[in-house]
C-alpha positions in Angstrom: -101.9 -43.4 1.4 -99.7 -43.2 -1.7 -97.9 -40.1 -0.5 -97.0 -41.8 2.8 -95.4 -44.8 1.0 -93.4 -42.4 -1.2 -92.2 -40.6 1.8 -91.2 -43.9 3.4 -89.3 -45.0 0.3 -87.5 -41.6 0.0 -86.6 -41.5 3.7 -85.3 -45.1 3.5 -83.2 -44.3 0.4 -81.7 -41.3 2.1 -81.0 -43.1 5.4 -79.2 -45.9 3.5 -77.3 -43.1 1.6 -76.2 -41.5 4.9 -74.9 -44.9 6.2 -73.1 -45.7 3.0 -71.7 -42.2 2.8 -70.4 -42.5 6.3 -68.7 -45.8 5.6 -67.2 -44.6 2.4 -65.9 -41.5 4.0 -64.3 -43.5 6.9 -62.5 -45.7 4.4 -61.4 -42.8 2.3 -60.0 -40.9 5.3 -58.3 -44.1 6.6 -56.5 -45.0 3.4 -55.9 -41.6 1.8 -55.2 -38.0 2.8 -58.2 -36.8 0.8 -60.8 -34.6 2.5 -64.5 -34.9 1.5 -66.1 -31.6 0.6 -69.7 -30.8 1.5 -70.9 -31.0 -2.1 -69.2 -34.4 -2.5 -70.8 -35.5 0.7 -74.2 -34.5 -0.7 -73.7 -36.5 -3.8 -72.5 -39.5 -1.8 -75.8 -39.4 0.0 -78.1 -38.7 -2.9 -76.4 -40.8 -5.6 -75.1 -43.5 -3.2 -75.6 -46.5 -5.5 -73.5 -45.0 -8.3 -70.9 -43.6 -5.8 -70.5 -47.0 -4.1 -69.9 -48.7 -7.5 -67.3 -46.1 -8.5 -65.6 -46.5 -5.1 -65.5 -50.3 -5.3 -64.2 -50.2 -8.9 -61.4 -47.8 -8.0 -60.6 -49.5 -4.7 -60.1 -52.9 -6.5 -58.0 -51.3 -9.2 -55.9 -49.5 -6.6 -55.3 -52.7 -4.8 -54.2 -54.5 -8.0 -51.7 -51.8 -8.8 -50.0 -52.0 -5.4 -49.2 -55.7 -5.9 
């Protein structure tokens, strides 16, 4: 019973990570010439909350510098 709930939580976390990583990679490819490497993609999926916060912070700072 408990193992099934842990598996559900882990799979949901990773599924959200895959979706967030896809969105981040699409935005990165659209606005920069940067290519995402496989290890970076792995960390985007596994550590997606931290990576999303870092991306948002740098994206906002980058937009402020262009003005």
